[in-house]
C-alpha positions as CSV (number, residue, x, y, z in Angstrom):
1,M,26.4,-19.5,-9.8
2,K,22.9,-18.2,-10.6
3,Q,21.4,-16.3,-7.7
4,I,17.8,-17.1,-6.8
5,N,16.2,-14.5,-4.6
6,L,13.3,-15.7,-2.5
7,D,12.6,-12.4,-0.6
8,N,10.8,-10.3,-3.2
9,A,8.5,-9.1,-0.4
10,A,11.3,-7.0,1.0
11,T,12.3,-5.5,-2.4
12,T,12.5,-6.4,-6.0
13,R,15.1,-6.1,-8.7
14,I,14.5,-3.0,-10.8
15,D,13.3,-3.9,-14.3
16,E,15.6,-3.1,-17.2
17,K,12.7,-1.3,-19.0
18,V,12.3,0.9,-15.9
19,I,16.0,1.8,-15.9
20,E,15.8,2.7,-19.6
21,A,12.7,4.9,-19.0
22,M,14.4,6.7,-16.1
23,M,17.9,7.4,-17.6
24,P,17.0,10.5,-19.7
25,Y,15.7,12.2,-16.6
26,F,19.1,12.0,-14.9
27,N,21.3,13.7,-17.6
28,E,19.2,15.0,-20.5
29,K,15.7,15.9,-19.3
30,Y,17.0,16.8,-15.9
31,G,14.8,19.9,-15.2
32,N,13.1,20.7,-11.9
33,A,9.4,20.0,-12.4
34,S,8.5,23.3,-10.6
35,S,10.6,25.5,-12.9
36,T,8.8,27.5,-15.6
37,H,11.5,27.2,-18.4
38,Y,11.6,24.5,-21.0
39,L,13.5,21.9,-19.0
40,G,11.1,22.4,-16.1
41,E,8.0,22.2,-18.3
42,E,9.4,19.0,-19.9
43,A,9.8,17.4,-16.5
44,K,6.4,18.6,-15.3
45,R,4.7,17.0,-18.4
46,A,6.4,13.7,-17.7
47,V,5.4,13.8,-14.0
48,E,1.7,14.5,-14.9
49,E,1.7,11.7,-17.4
50,S,3.0,9.4,-14.7
51,R,0.3,10.7,-12.3
52,K,-2.3,9.7,-14.9
53,T,-0.8,6.2,-15.3
54,I,-1.0,5.5,-11.6
55,S,-4.4,7.0,-11.1
56,K,-5.9,4.9,-13.9
57,S,-4.5,1.7,-12.3
58,I,-6.7,2.2,-9.2
59,G,-9.7,3.9,-10.7
60,A,-8.8,7.3,-9.3
61,K,-8.7,10.9,-10.7
62,Y,-5.2,12.0,-11.8
63,D,-5.1,14.9,-9.3
64,E,-5.8,12.5,-6.4
65,I,-2.3,11.1,-6.6
66,V,0.4,12.6,-4.4
67,F,4.0,11.6,-5.0
68,T,6.1,10.7,-1.9
69,S,9.4,9.0,-1.0
70,G,7.6,5.7,-0.4
71,G,5.3,3.7,1.8
72,T,6.5,4.9,5.2
73,E,6.1,8.6,4.3
74,S,2.7,8.0,2.8
75,N,1.4,6.1,5.8
76,N,2.7,8.7,8.2
77,L,1.1,11.5,6.2
78,V,-2.3,9.8,6.5
79,I,-2.2,8.9,10.1
80,K,-0.5,12.0,11.5
81,G,-1.8,14.4,8.9
82,L,-5.4,13.6,9.6
83,Y,-5.0,13.9,13.4
84,F,-3.0,17.1,13.2
85,N,-5.7,18.7,11.1
86,L,-8.4,17.6,13.5
87,K,-6.4,18.9,16.4
88,K,-6.0,22.2,14.6
89,S,-9.8,22.4,14.1
90,K,-10.3,21.6,17.8
91,S,-12.3,18.4,16.9
92,D,-12.9,15.9,19.7
93,K,-12.4,12.9,17.3
94,N,-9.4,10.9,18.7
95,H,-9.9,7.3,17.8
96,I,-8.1,5.1,15.2
97,V,-8.8,1.5,14.2
98,T,-6.1,-0.6,12.7
99,T,-4.8,-4.2,13.0
100,K,-2.1,-6.0,14.9
101,I,-0.5,-7.2,11.6
102,E,0.2,-3.8,10.0
103,H,3.6,-2.8,8.7
104,D,5.8,-1.2,11.4
105,C,5.4,2.3,10.0
106,V,1.7,2.2,10.6
107,L,2.0,0.6,14.1
108,N,4.7,3.0,15.1
109,A,2.9,6.1,13.7
110,C,-0.1,5.1,15.8
111,K,2.1,4.5,18.8
112,F,3.6,7.9,18.4
113,L,0.2,9.5,18.5
114,E,-0.8,7.4,21.5
115,E,2.3,8.4,23.5
116,N,2.3,12.1,22.6
117,F,-1.4,13.0,22.2
118,D,-4.8,12.1,23.5
119,I,-5.3,9.3,21.0
120,K,-7.0,6.0,21.4
121,V,-6.1,3.1,19.0
122,T,-8.0,-0.1,18.6
123,Y,-5.8,-2.9,17.3
124,L,-7.9,-5.6,15.6
125,G,-6.8,-9.1,16.1
126,V,-6.8,-11.7,13.3
127,D,-7.7,-15.4,13.0
128,K,-5.2,-18.2,12.4
129,E,-5.2,-17.4,8.7
130,G,-4.6,-13.7,9.2
131,F,-8.1,-12.3,8.5
132,I,-9.7,-9.6,10.7
133,D,-13.0,-10.3,12.4
134,I,-15.6,-8.2,10.6
135,N,-17.8,-8.1,13.7
136,Q,-15.0,-6.9,15.8
137,L,-14.5,-4.1,13.2
138,K,-18.1,-3.2,13.4
139,N,-18.1,-3.0,17.2
140,S,-14.9,-1.0,17.3
141,L,-16.3,2.0,15.4
142,T,-17.4,4.9,17.6
143,D,-18.5,8.5,17.3
144,K,-14.9,9.6,17.8
145,T,-13.3,7.3,15.1
146,F,-11.7,9.3,12.4
147,L,-9.5,6.7,10.7
148,V,-9.6,3.0,9.8
149,S,-6.2,1.7,8.4
150,I,-6.1,-1.9,7.3
151,I,-3.3,-3.4,5.3
152,H,-4.5,-5.0,1.9
153,G,-2.0,-7.8,1.5
154,N,0.2,-8.7,4.5
155,N,3.9,-8.6,3.8
156,E,4.7,-11.7,6.0
157,I,2.0,-14.3,5.5
158,G,0.4,-12.8,2.3
159,T,-3.2,-12.7,3.5
160,I,-5.4,-10.5,1.4
161,Q,-8.2,-8.6,3.3
162,D,-11.6,-8.1,1.7
163,L,-11.4,-4.3,1.4
164,E,-14.7,-4.1,-0.4
165,E,-16.6,-5.7,2.5
166,I,-14.6,-3.7,5.0
167,G,-15.3,-0.4,3.1
168,K,-19.1,-1.1,3.2
169,I,-19.0,-1.6,7.0
170,I,-17.1,1.6,7.6
171,K,-19.2,3.8,5.3
172,S,-22.5,2.3,6.6
173,H,-21.7,3.4,10.1
174,K,-23.8,6.4,11.2
175,N,-20.6,8.5,11.1
176,G,-19.2,6.7,8.1
177,K,-18.7,9.9,6.0
178,E,-16.4,11.3,8.6
179,I,-14.3,8.1,8.9
180,A,-11.4,7.9,6.5
181,F,-10.6,4.4,5.1
182,H,-6.9,3.9,4.4
183,T,-5.0,0.8,3.2
184,D,-1.3,0.1,2.8
185,A,-1.2,-1.6,-0.6
186,C,2.5,-1.7,-1.0
187,Q,2.6,-5.5,-1.2
188,S,-0.7,-6.0,-3.2
189,Y,-0.4,-3.2,-5.7
190,T,-0.4,-4.5,-9.3
191,K,-0.9,-8.0,-8.0
192,V,-4.4,-7.6,-6.7
193,P,-7.0,-5.4,-8.4
194,I,-7.7,-2.1,-6.5
195,D,-10.8,0.0,-7.3
196,V,-10.9,3.0,-4.9
197,D,-14.6,3.6,-5.5
198,K,-15.7,0.0,-5.3
199,M,-13.7,-0.5,-2.1
200,K,-14.8,3.0,-0.7
201,L,-11.1,3.8,-0.1
202,D,-10.1,7.4,0.9
203,F,-6.4,6.8,1.0
204,V,-4.1,4.2,-0.7
205,T,-0.4,3.8,-0.1
206,I,1.8,2.4,-2.8
207,N,5.6,2.3,-3.6
208,A,7.8,1.5,-6.5
209,H,10.5,-0.9,-5.2
210,K,8.0,-3.7,-4.4
211,I,7.0,-3.8,-8.1
212,H,10.4,-3.8,-9.9
213,G,10.7,0.0,-9.7
214,P,13.3,2.2,-8.0
215,K,13.7,2.7,-4.2
216,G,12.9,6.0,-2.6
217,V,9.7,6.8,-4.4
218,G,6.0,6.1,-3.8
219,A,2.6,7.7,-3.9
220,L,-0.5,8.3,-1.9
221,Y,-4.0,8.2,-3.3
222,V,-6.0,11.0,-1.5
223,R,-9.7,11.1,-2.3
224,K,-10.6,14.7,-3.3
225,E,-12.9,15.2,-0.4
226,F,-10.0,14.5,2.0
227,K,-7.4,16.8,0.5
228,N,-8.2,19.6,2.8
229,K,-8.3,17.3,5.8
230,L,-4.6,16.5,5.8
231,T,-2.0,18.7,7.5
232,P,1.3,18.3,5.6
233,L,4.2,16.9,7.7
234,A,6.9,19.1,6.0
235,S,6.8,22.8,5.3
236,G,8.2,24.1,2.1
237,G,7.1,25.2,-1.4
238,G,3.7,23.6,-1.4
239,H,4.4,20.9,-3.9
240,E,2.0,18.1,-4.6
241,F,-1.2,20.1,-4.0
242,G,0.3,21.5,-0.8
243,L,0.5,18.1,0.8
244,R,4.2,17.2,0.3
245,S,6.7,19.9,-0.2
246,G,10.1,19.2,-1.8
247,T,11.6,19.0,-5.2
248,L,10.0,16.1,-7.1
249,N,12.1,13.0,-7.7
250,V,11.4,13.0,-11.4
251,P,13.5,10.0,-12.4
252,G,11.9,8.0,-9.6
253,I,8.4,9.0,-10.5
254,I,9.0,8.0,-14.1
255,G,10.3,4.7,-12.9
256,L,7.3,4.1,-10.7
257,A,4.9,4.8,-13.6
258,K,6.9,2.6,-16.0
259,A,6.8,-0.3,-13.4
260,V,3.1,0.1,-13.2
261,S,2.6,0.2,-17.0
262,I,4.6,-3.0,-17.6
263,S,2.9,-5.0,-14.9
264,N,0.3,-7.4,-16.2
265,S,-2.1,-10.1,-15.1
266,S,-0.3,-12.8,-17.1
267,D,2.9,-12.3,-15.1
268,V,0.9,-12.5,-11.9
269,N,-0.8,-15.7,-13.0
270,K,2.6,-17.2,-13.8
271,V,3.9,-16.3,-10.4
272,R,0.7,-17.7,-8.8
273,E,1.3,-21.0,-10.6
274,I,4.8,-21.2,-9.3
275,R,3.5,-20.4,-5.8
276,D,0.9,-23.1,-5.9
277,Y,3.4,-25.7,-7.1
278,T,5.9,-24.7,-4.4
279,I,3.2,-25.0,-1.7
280,N,2.0,-28.4,-2.9
281,E,5.6,-29.7,-3.0
282,L,6.5,-28.3,0.4
283,L,3.4,-29.7,2.1
284,K,4.6,-33.2,1.0
285,I,7.5,-32.8,3.5
286,E,6.8,-34.1,7.0
287,G,6.6,-31.3,9.6
288,V,5.9,-28.5,7.1
289,K,3.0,-26.2,7.9
290,L,1.6,-23.5,5.7
291,N,1.0,-20.1,7.4
292,G,-1.6,-17.7,6.2
293,A,-4.7,-18.2,4.0
294,K,-5.5,-21.8,3.3
295,N,-8.0,-21.7,0.5
296,E,-9.9,-24.8,-0.5
297,Q,-8.8,-27.1,-3.3
298,T,-10.7,-26.4,-6.5
299,K,-10.8,-28.0,-9.9
300,K,-8.8,-25.1,-11.3
301,G,-5.9,-25.7,-8.9
302,L,-4.9,-25.2,-5.3
303,F,-6.6,-21.8,-4.9
304,G,-8.7,-21.3,-8.0
305,K,-10.3,-17.9,-8.5
306,A,-11.0,-17.1,-4.8
307,D,-7.4,-16.4,-4.1
308,K,-6.8,-15.0,-0.6
309,R,-3.1,-15.1,-0.6
310,L,-0.7,-12.8,-2.5
311,A,0.5,-14.4,-5.7
312,N,4.2,-14.1,-4.7
313,N,3.8,-15.3,-1.1
314,V,4.7,-18.7,0.4
315,N,5.2,-18.7,4.2
316,V,5.8,-22.0,6.0
317,C,7.2,-23.2,9.2
318,I,8.9,-26.5,9.8
319,K,8.5,-28.4,13.1
320,G,11.7,-28.3,15.1
321,V,13.5,-25.9,12.8
322,E,14.2,-22.2,13.6
323,G,13.1,-19.9,10.8
324,E,16.3,-17.9,10.8
325,M,18.4,-21.1,10.3
326,L,16.8,-21.5,6.9
């Protein structure tokens, strides 16, 4: 029986092309990227090419990409690393703004700081479609705010936040230059265009296994101006510009870059068409309600150009039916 997986938001099947690209770095080109001999230099070159591939995909400089073990580590490095650096410099900034619909690793990292340090966190609510209130964001920013962390595409209901508008609001605040803007883009990366300058982003979290790459590897975009404002969470050999010590996962990094390089807009458009068809058919069933963004019907289809839902997301509830039963 052919298996159909309807939970690609949790993880994706690794692409055969990704496996093929990774294999030589397990048993042929297996050098430590920090070693100075031939095998090490070979691995290092491959890592740096991968870094360039990822940086280009979001309009960043290649040396602004820090490789990590995935989304959870990247998010923790931003949230805790920024605060620990402020604490070290005896700054009185102690306020974070985030949302109630973040991934658990963001919410729990904020909770950790609240419970163990003098940190205040504002959790922005969302409307019935999952969008934050822009005015609430404006009003939440204070002289002590040092970080705004807002998820790009929600992993449950698929709502895509307008990061460009949010970035303008943050950076137009009187202390905007001192407020870091971070987004968890694990779900949206390669599905929704990301431009770090246009969106005024200082940190972007991505991972591989959401985009048909391997598990256990990800990356963090760190704007150059913020590199010296992060305290690393692990002590060691000073890898990754001193921000993430530990021997690099070369096969994983190669796999991440390959997954990025083979992603394309035509595939996303095809998935979007399937999504729109699925939504249309489901809504014909009595008692079915669509959760998340409900964009207006257009001549070009259900959502048209102004797509506010992730291409791979359909989230519905059925009156009288428990979700887990499905």
